[in-house]
C-alpha positions as CSV (number, residue, x, y, z in Angstrom):
1,X,38.4,46.2,84.5
2,X,35.7,48.5,83.4
3,X,33.7,51.6,84.2
4,X,30.7,51.0,86.4
5,X,27.7,53.1,87.5
6,X,25.8,52.6,90.8
7,X,22.0,52.4,90.7
8,X,21.8,55.9,92.1
9,X,24.0,57.2,89.2
10,X,21.9,55.4,86.6
11,X,18.7,56.8,88.1
12,X,20.0,60.4,88.1
13,X,21.2,60.1,84.5
14,X,17.8,58.8,83.5
15,X,16.2,61.7,85.3
16,X,18.4,64.3,83.5
17,X,17.6,62.7,80.1
18,X,13.9,62.7,80.9
19,X,13.9,66.3,82.0
20,X,15.4,67.3,78.6
21,X,13.1,64.8,76.8
22,X,16.2,63.2,75.2
23,X,16.2,59.6,76.4
24,X,18.7,58.5,73.7
25,X,21.5,60.8,74.6
26,X,24.9,59.4,75.6
27,X,26.7,60.4,78.7
28,X,30.3,61.3,77.8
29,X,32.7,60.8,80.8
30,X,36.3,62.0,80.6
31,X,39.2,63.7,82.3
32,X,41.1,66.9,81.4
33,X,44.0,68.8,82.9
34,X,43.1,71.2,85.7
35,X,42.2,71.7,89.3
36,X,44.5,71.8,92.3
37,X,45.5,68.2,92.0
38,X,46.2,68.2,88.2
39,X,43.2,66.3,86.6
40,X,39.5,66.9,86.7
41,X,36.5,64.7,85.7
42,X,33.9,66.0,83.3
43,X,30.5,64.8,82.3
44,X,28.6,65.9,79.2
45,X,25.7,64.7,77.1
46,X,26.2,63.9,73.4
47,X,24.0,62.6,70.6
48,X,26.5,59.8,69.6
49,X,29.9,58.5,70.7
50,X,33.0,59.4,68.8
51,X,34.8,56.8,66.7
52,X,37.1,54.8,68.9
53,X,35.3,55.6,72.2
54,X,34.8,52.8,74.7
55,X,31.0,52.4,75.1
56,X,28.9,50.9,77.9
57,X,25.2,50.2,78.4
58,X,23.5,50.2,81.8
59,X,19.9,49.3,80.8
60,X,18.7,52.4,78.9
61,X,21.7,54.5,80.0
62,X,24.5,54.7,77.4
63,X,28.0,55.9,78.4
64,X,31.0,56.7,76.2
65,X,34.6,57.4,77.2
66,X,37.5,58.5,74.9
67,X,40.5,56.2,74.8
68,X,42.9,58.5,76.6
69,X,40.4,59.2,79.5
70,X,39.7,55.5,79.8
71,X,43.4,54.9,80.8
72,X,42.7,57.1,83.9
73,X,39.1,55.9,84.5
74,X,39.6,52.1,84.2
75,X,38.1,50.5,87.3
76,X,36.2,53.6,88.4
77,X,32.8,53.4,90.0
78,X,30.6,56.4,89.5
79,X,27.9,57.1,92.1
80,X,25.4,59.9,92.7
81,X,24.9,61.2,96.2
82,X,22.4,63.7,97.6
83,X,23.3,65.5,100.8
84,X,22.6,68.7,102.7
85,X,25.9,70.3,101.8
86,X,26.8,68.5,98.5
87,X,24.9,66.8,95.8
88,X,26.4,65.3,92.7
89,X,28.3,62.5,91.0
90,X,31.1,60.9,93.0
91,X,34.0,59.2,91.2
92,X,35.5,56.3,93.2
93,X,38.7,55.9,91.2
94,X,41.2,53.2,92.3
95,X,43.9,54.7,90.2
96,X,43.8,58.1,92.0
97,X,46.7,58.6,94.3
98,X,45.4,61.9,95.8
99,X,42.5,64.3,95.5
100,X,41.8,67.8,96.6
101,X,39.7,68.5,99.6
102,X,36.6,69.5,97.6
103,X,36.8,66.3,95.5
104,X,36.8,68.1,92.2
105,X,40.3,67.1,91.0
106,X,42.7,64.2,91.4
107,X,46.2,63.0,90.6
108,X,47.5,59.6,89.4
C-alpha cells in the first residue's frame, strides 16, 4: 500500500506552492500525539525531505513522510474539500479505528 492524493489535493498543493512562489517545496505529511482521539495529522512545507523519509511524486507535487508516521498513514488517501462550513484536507485513513467529531484527530 501507499499514500495517495486525489486530484483536488494535488491541485490545492500546487496552488499553495504557486502562491508562495516556491514550486519545488515538498509537502511533509505526518502524525503526532494530541487531539481528543490521541493522534493528529500535520502538513508542512519543507525544502527537502529528511534522510530515510518515504517520498512520493504526483506530477509536480512532491510529498515526504517520516518512517514512523508512515506506519500510521500507509494506505491513506488525502483529499481536499471546499464547503460552506469547512474547507481543508481530508484524510481517509483505513487504519483509523475512530476519530473525533471535528475530524482533527484519530486513533488506531
